[in-house]
C-alpha positions in Angstrom: 2.1 1.9 12.2 5.0 3.9 10.9 5.3 3.9 7.1 9.1 3.2 7.3 8.6 0.4 9.8 6.2 -1.3 7.5 8.8 -1.3 4.7 11.4 -2.8 7.0 9.0 -5.5 8.2 8.1 -6.3 4.5 11.8 -6.7 3.6 12.2 -9.2 6.5 9.1 -11.2 5.4 10.3 -11.2 1.8 13.7 -12.5 3.0 11.9 -15.6 4.3 10.2 -16.2 1.0 6.8 -14.6 1.4 5.7 -11.9 -1.0 4.5 -8.6 0.4 2.8 -5.3 -0.7 3.1 -2.2 1.4 0.0 0.0 1.2 1.3 3.5 1.9 -0.1 7.0 2.1 3.4 8.4 2.5 5.4 6.6 -0.2 8.4 9.1 0.1 8.9 7.7 3.7 8.1 4.1 2.9 10.6 4.1 -0.1 13.4 4.9 2.3 13.3 1.3 3.7 13.3 -0.1 0.1 10.4 -2.7 0.3 9.9 -4.7 -2.8 6.4 -3.4 -3.6 4.6 -0.2 -2.6 1.0 0.5 -3.4 0.7 4.3 -3.0 -2.7 5.7 -2.1 -4.0 9.3 -1.7 -5.8 8.8 1.6 -5.3 10.1 5.1 -3.8 8.2 7.9 -6.0 5.4 9.2 -7.8 4.9 5.9 -5.5 2.8 3.7 -8.3 1.5 1.6 -10.4 4.7 1.5 -13.6 5.6 3.2 -15.5 3.0 5.4 -18.4 1.4 3.5 -16.9 2.1 0.1 -16.6 -1.5 -0.9 -16.2 -0.7 -4.6 -13.1 1.4 -4.1 -11.7 -1.0 -1.4 -12.1 -3.9 -3.9 -10.2 -2.0 -6.6 -7.3 -1.2 -4.2 -7.0 -4.8 -3.0 -7.1 -6.1 -6.6 -4.4 -3.6 -7.5 -2.3 -5.1 -4.6 -2.9 -8.6 -5.9 -1.8 -7.6 -9.4 1.3 -6.0 -8.0 2.1 -9.3 -6.3 1.9 -11.1 -9.6 4.8 -9.0 -11.0 8.2 -10.4 -10.2 10.4 -7.6 -9.0 14.2 -7.4 -8.6 14.0 -4.0 -7.1 11.5 -1.7 -5.5 8.2 -1.3 -7.5 5.8 1.6 -6.8 2.3 1.7 -8.1 0.5 5.0 -7.6 -3.2 4.6 -7.5 -5.4 7.5 -8.8 -8.2 7.2 -6.2 -8.9 9.9 -3.7 -11.2 9.6 -0.8 -14.1 12.0 -0.4 -14.9 13.9 2.8 -16.4 11.4 5.2 -18.1 12.3 8.5 -19.6 10.1 11.1 -23.1 11.0 12.0 
């Protein structure tokens, strides 16, 4: 899904009272739609939580999203995560 569309959808959901976090690998595009919270990751398209099977990294990213939800925001908050995915090839 388009990074900007996700931000617009998040704003609509937030307007109905449900908190959201956008996981984005292109924060410069997502920020244009001004969603309340962006979790910025350094992964390629299609891998928002890193490599398949890397449960440890995936858990850390999801926990970061939950901690971002706990923060009350009045404006857009961006959390840049330091994780990078390694080269992954299917056998």
